[in-house]
N, CA, C and O atoms as CSV, one atom per row, in Angstrom:
chain,resi,resn,atom,element,x,y,z
A,1,MET,N,N,134.927,72.978,84.305
A,1,MET,CA,C,134.471,71.556,84.291
A,1,MET,C,C,133.439,71.341,83.257
A,1,MET,O,O,133.472,70.324,82.565
A,2,LYS,N,N,132.500,72.265,83.110
A,2,LYS,CA,C,131.405,72.064,82.101
A,2,LYS,C,C,131.950,72.170,80.689
A,2,LYS,O,O,131.417,71.516,79.793
A,3,ALA,N,N,133.025,72.990,80.439
A,3,ALA,CA,C,133.607,73.013,79.201
A,3,ALA,C,C,134.289,71.742,78.862
A,3,ALA,O,O,134.240,71.308,77.712
A,4,ARG,N,N,134.950,71.097,79.848
A,4,ARG,CA,C,135.562,69.831,79.553
A,4,ARG,C,C,134.514,68.716,79.283
A,4,ARG,O,O,134.707,67.870,78.409
A,5,LEU,N,N,133.393,68.738,80.063
A,5,LEU,CA,C,132.294,67.850,79.865
A,5,LEU,C,C,131.741,67.960,78.476
A,5,LEU,O,O,131.509,66.954,77.806
A,6,LEU,N,N,131.520,69.233,78.022
A,6,LEU,CA,C,130.991,69.425,76.666
A,6,LEU,C,C,131.955,68.948,75.601
A,6,LEU,O,O,131.551,68.405,74.573
A,7,GLN,N,N,133.247,69.160,75.864
A,7,GLN,CA,C,134.240,68.683,74.929
A,7,GLN,C,C,134.238,67.151,74.778
A,7,GLN,O,O,134.302,66.623,73.668
A,8,THR,N,N,134.164,66.466,75.904
A,8,THR,CA,C,134.063,64.994,75.911
A,8,THR,C,C,132.846,64.513,75.231
A,8,THR,O,O,132.904,63.596,74.412
A,9,VAL,N,N,131.699,65.131,75.560
A,9,VAL,CA,C,130.405,64.755,74.900
A,9,VAL,C,C,130.558,64.900,73.407
A,9,VAL,O,O,130.246,63.992,72.637
A,10,GLY,N,N,131.035,66.039,73.020
A,10,GLY,CA,C,131.256,66.338,71.574
A,10,GLY,C,C,132.176,65.286,70.861
A,10,GLY,O,O,131.904,64.852,69.742
A,11,ASP,N,N,133.219,64.925,71.537
A,11,ASP,CA,C,134.092,63.952,71.013
A,11,ASP,C,C,133.408,62.537,70.896
A,11,ASP,O,O,133.618,61.772,69.954
A,12,GLU,N,N,132.598,62.280,71.918
A,12,GLU,CA,C,131.903,60.904,72.009
A,12,GLU,C,C,130.785,60.872,70.942
A,12,GLU,O,O,130.397,59.781,70.522
A,13,PHE,N,N,130.256,62.020,70.491
A,13,PHE,CA,C,129.225,62.064,69.479
A,13,PHE,C,C,129.706,62.010,68.034
A,13,PHE,O,O,128.947,61.649,67.135
A,14,LEU,N,N,130.957,62.367,67.816
A,14,LEU,CA,C,131.496,62.412,66.432
A,14,LEU,C,C,131.386,61.104,65.695
A,14,LEU,O,O,130.854,61.070,64.585
A,15,ALA,N,N,131.879,60.006,66.284
A,15,ALA,CA,C,131.952,58.721,65.662
A,15,ALA,C,C,130.450,58.180,65.379
A,15,ALA,O,O,130.136,57.801,64.251
A,16,PRO,N,N,129.589,58.165,66.406
A,16,PRO,CA,C,128.197,57.696,66.126
A,16,PRO,C,C,127.468,58.583,65.066
A,16,PRO,O,O,126.733,58.059,64.229
A,17,LEU,N,N,127.666,59.855,65.107
A,17,LEU,CA,C,127.084,60.707,64.072
A,17,LEU,C,C,127.527,60.438,62.688
A,17,LEU,O,O,126.730,60.441,61.750
A,18,GLU,N,N,128.868,60.190,62.544
A,18,GLU,CA,C,129.407,59.804,61.264
A,18,GLU,C,C,128.867,58.522,60.755
A,18,GLU,O,O,128.625,58.367,59.558
A,19,ILE,N,N,128.663,57.545,61.696
A,19,ILE,CA,C,128.128,56.278,61.308
A,19,ILE,C,C,126.642,56.441,60.777
A,19,ILE,O,O,126.266,55.926,59.724
A,20,ILE,N,N,125.853,57.186,61.581
A,20,ILE,CA,C,124.482,57.515,61.081
A,20,ILE,C,C,124.490,58.222,59.682
A,20,ILE,O,O,123.744,57.874,58.766
A,21,HIS,N,N,125.373,59.218,59.597
A,21,HIS,CA,C,125.424,59.963,58.352
A,21,HIS,C,C,125.718,59.083,57.226
A,21,HIS,O,O,124.987,59.092,56.235
A,22,GLN,N,N,126.791,58.287,57.314
A,22,GLN,CA,C,127.213,57.395,56.274
A,22,GLN,C,C,126.245,56.320,55.911
A,22,GLN,O,O,126.045,56.021,54.734
A,23,SER,N,N,125.632,55.725,56.921
A,23,SER,CA,C,124.689,54.646,56.798
A,23,SER,C,C,123.387,55.147,56.107
A,23,SER,O,O,122.827,54.470,55.245
A,24,THR,N,N,122.941,56.320,56.505
A,24,THR,CA,C,121.690,56.875,55.847
A,24,THR,C,C,121.978,57.294,54.387
A,24,THR,O,O,121.148,57.117,53.495
A,25,PHE,N,N,123.129,57.830,54.193
A,25,PHE,CA,C,123.511,58.159,52.800
A,25,PHE,C,C,123.536,56.972,51.908
A,25,PHE,O,O,123.042,57.027,50.782
A,26,LEU,N,N,124.096,55.905,52.377
A,26,LEU,CA,C,124.290,54.670,51.635
A,26,LEU,C,C,122.873,54.030,51.373
A,26,LEU,O,O,122.587,53.549,50.277
A,27,LEU,N,N,122.059,54.051,52.374
A,27,LEU,CA,C,120.684,53.478,52.257
A,27,LEU,C,C,119.874,54.333,51.248
A,27,LEU,O,O,119.136,53.817,50.410
A,28,ALA,N,N,120.044,55.586,51.368
A,28,ALA,CA,C,119.299,56.431,50.446
A,28,ALA,C,C,119.750,56.254,48.949
A,28,ALA,O,O,118.931,56.280,48.031
A,29,CYS,N,N,121.083,56.076,48.757
A,29,CYS,CA,C,121.595,55.952,47.437
A,29,CYS,C,C,121.449,54.549,46.848
A,29,CYS,O,O,121.162,54.395,45.661
A,30,PHE,N,N,121.649,53.523,47.691
A,30,PHE,CA,C,121.712,52.197,47.207
A,30,PHE,C,C,120.759,51.249,47.791
A,30,PHE,O,O,120.716,50.099,47.354
A,31,GLY,N,N,119.950,51.655,48.796
A,31,GLY,CA,C,119.116,50.752,49.498
A,31,GLY,C,C,118.071,49.972,48.655
A,31,GLY,O,O,117.664,48.861,48.997
A,32,ASN,N,N,117.651,50.633,47.507
A,32,ASN,CA,C,116.728,49.968,46.626
A,32,ASN,C,C,117.366,48.889,45.716
A,32,ASN,O,O,116.647,48.113,45.087
A,33,THR,N,N,118.675,48.842,45.647
A,33,THR,CA,C,119.357,47.817,44.819
A,33,THR,C,C,120.049,46.789,45.674
A,33,THR,O,O,120.470,45.761,45.143
A,34,TRP,N,N,120.198,47.009,47.003
A,34,TRP,CA,C,120.918,46.050,47.831
A,34,TRP,C,C,119.978,44.894,48.277
A,34,TRP,O,O,118.751,44.943,48.188
A,35,GLU,N,N,120.709,43.828,48.776
A,35,GLU,CA,C,120.041,42.720,49.424
A,35,GLU,C,C,119.433,43.261,50.659
A,35,GLU,O,O,119.943,44.231,51.220
A,36,ILE,N,N,118.339,42.667,51.125
A,36,ILE,CA,C,117.710,43.160,52.397
A,36,ILE,C,C,118.701,42.976,53.564
A,36,ILE,O,O,118.713,43.792,54.486
A,37,THR,N,N,119.484,41.980,53.538
A,37,THR,CA,C,120.461,41.778,54.727
A,37,THR,C,C,121.457,43.002,54.789
A,37,THR,O,O,121.789,43.478,55.874
A,38,THR,N,N,121.874,43.445,53.709
A,38,THR,CA,C,122.737,44.643,53.692
A,38,THR,C,C,122.061,45.871,54.262
A,38,THR,O,O,122.654,46.608,55.049
A,39,CYS,N,N,120.826,46.088,53.866
A,39,CYS,CA,C,120.117,47.214,54.428
A,39,CYS,C,C,119.874,47.053,55.977
A,39,CYS,O,O,119.885,48.023,56.735
A,40,ILE,N,N,119.664,45.824,56.372
A,40,ILE,CA,C,119.374,45.552,57.808
A,40,ILE,C,C,120.667,45.796,58.536
A,40,ILE,O,O,120.623,46.306,59.656
A,41,GLN,N,N,121.842,45.463,57.970
A,41,GLN,CA,C,123.072,45.736,58.655
A,41,GLN,C,C,123.297,47.121,58.890
A,41,GLN,O,O,123.770,47.511,59.958
A,42,HIS,N,N,122.965,47.949,57.888
A,42,HIS,CA,C,123.076,49.468,58.029
A,42,HIS,C,C,122.099,50.048,59.055
A,42,HIS,O,O,122.403,50.956,59.830
A,43,LEU,N,N,120.912,49.459,59.000
A,43,LEU,CA,C,119.971,49.925,60.137
A,43,LEU,C,C,120.394,49.531,61.501
A,43,LEU,O,O,120.110,50.272,62.442
A,44,HIS,N,N,121.070,48.396,61.697
A,44,HIS,CA,C,121.591,48.041,62.959
A,44,HIS,C,C,122.719,49.009,63.406
A,44,HIS,O,O,122.826,49.434,64.557
A,45,ARG,N,N,123.496,49.294,62.445
A,45,ARG,CA,C,124.586,50.317,62.735
A,45,ARG,C,C,123.995,51.622,63.216
A,45,ARG,O,O,124.479,52.220,64.176
A,46,ILE,N,N,122.939,52.062,62.540
A,46,ILE,CA,C,122.308,53.308,62.985
A,46,ILE,C,C,121.744,53.174,64.395
A,46,ILE,O,O,121.895,54.055,65.241
A,47,GLN,N,N,121.091,52.042,64.612
A,47,GLN,CA,C,120.507,51.836,65.992
A,47,GLN,C,C,121.553,51.761,67.048
A,47,GLN,O,O,121.363,52.276,68.150
A,48,GLU,N,N,122.665,51.127,66.743
A,48,GLU,CA,C,123.783,51.016,67.733
A,48,GLU,C,C,124.300,52.433,67.981
A,48,GLU,O,O,124.544,52.784,69.135
A,49,ALA,N,N,124.480,53.279,66.928
A,49,ALA,CA,C,125.084,54.589,67.136
A,49,ALA,C,C,124.183,55.442,67.974
A,49,ALA,O,O,124.656,56.181,68.837
A,50,VAL,N,N,122.841,55.357,67.733
A,50,VAL,CA,C,121.860,56.032,68.565
A,50,VAL,C,C,121.923,55.679,70.045
A,50,VAL,O,O,121.950,56.525,70.939
A,51,GLU,N,N,121.944,54.322,70.235
A,51,GLU,CA,C,122.126,53.853,71.564
A,51,GLU,C,C,123.326,54.374,72.331
A,51,GLU,O,O,123.278,54.749,73.503
A,52,GLN,N,N,124.427,54.363,71.549
A,52,GLN,CA,C,125.684,54.823,72.131
A,52,GLN,C,C,125.573,56.335,72.562
A,52,GLN,O,O,126.052,56.745,73.619
A,53,MET,N,N,124.893,57.145,71.643
A,53,MET,CA,C,124.748,58.507,71.904
A,53,MET,C,C,123.799,58.794,73.139
A,53,MET,O,O,123.967,59.699,73.957
A,54,ASN,N,N,122.801,57.892,73.130
A,54,ASN,CA,C,121.799,57.986,74.318
A,54,ASN,C,C,122.523,57.631,75.579
A,54,ASN,O,O,122.210,58.263,76.589
A,55,PHE,N,N,123.443,56.712,75.662
A,55,PHE,CA,C,124.241,56.256,76.812
A,55,PHE,C,C,125.103,57.441,77.308
A,55,PHE,O,O,125.195,57.698,78.508
A,56,VAL,N,N,125.721,58.145,76.358
A,56,VAL,CA,C,126.541,59.255,76.725
A,56,VAL,C,C,125.725,60.348,77.360
A,56,VAL,O,O,126.077,60.884,78.410
A,57,LEU,N,N,124.626,60.670,76.706
A,57,LEU,CA,C,123.780,61.667,77.244
A,57,LEU,C,C,123.179,61.355,78.677
A,57,LEU,O,O,123.049,62.250,79.513
A,58,GLU,N,N,122.837,60.095,78.908
A,58,GLU,CA,C,122.307,59.638,80.161
A,58,GLU,C,C,123.490,59.859,81.227
A,58,GLU,O,O,123.229,60.401,82.301
A,59,LYS,N,N,124.667,59.474,80.951
A,59,LYS,CA,C,125.828,59.561,81.763
A,59,LYS,C,C,126.055,61.037,82.096
A,59,LYS,O,O,126.321,61.379,83.248
A,60,CYS,N,N,125.954,61.873,81.136
A,60,CYS,CA,C,126.090,63.349,81.372
A,60,CYS,C,C,125.095,63.923,82.244
A,60,CYS,O,O,125.396,64.759,83.096
A,61,LEU,N,N,123.872,63.485,82.054
A,61,LEU,CA,C,122.736,64.055,82.895
A,61,LEU,C,C,122.892,63.516,84.257
A,61,LEU,O,O,122.587,64.241,85.204
A,62,GLU,N,N,123.354,62.271,84.472
A,62,GLU,CA,C,123.596,61.713,85.806
A,62,GLU,C,C,124.676,62.590,86.522
A,62,GLU,O,O,124.551,63.005,87.674
A,63,SER,N,N,125.729,62.820,85.725
A,63,SER,CA,C,126.819,63.590,86.237
A,63,SER,C,C,126.391,65.002,86.660
A,63,SER,O,O,126.815,65.499,87.703
A,64,GLU,N,N,125.561,65.631,85.853
A,64,GLU,CA,C,125.042,66.968,86.078
A,64,GLU,C,C,124.179,66.979,87.368
A,64,GLU,O,O,124.234,67.906,88.177
A,65,LYS,N,N,123.419,65.946,87.504
A,65,LYS,CA,C,122.514,65.899,88.724
A,65,LYS,C,C,123.317,65.708,89.934
A,65,LYS,O,O,122.972,66.281,90.967
A,66,GLU,N,N,124.427,64.906,89.905
A,66,GLU,CA,C,125.317,64.688,91.019
A,66,GLU,C,C,126.012,65.918,91.381
A,66,GLU,O,O,126.311,66.126,92.557
A,67,GLY,N,N,126.296,66.758,90.442
A,67,GLY,CA,C,127.021,68.044,90.659
A,67,GLY,C,C,126.156,69.166,91.235
A,67,GLY,O,O,126.686,70.176,91.699
A,68,ASP,N,N,124.854,69.005,91.211
A,68,ASP,CA,C,123.879,69.990,91.784
A,68,ASP,C,C,123.884,70.054,93.207
A,68,ASP,O,O,123.126,70.827,93.793
């Protein structure tokens, strides 16, 4: 069961991590030439991805506590 849980968490983390990776790369490369609204859009994407990952972790911890 733990292996399946880890697999699920890993799968759930892939998309948000890719969003964070791409957005930070773009901001680092082009942030100084973009309009501020474009930079803010990428920052919001990063924030949403972090919130999504946090939600998954909280659910896993709740599930782990219930299993104890």
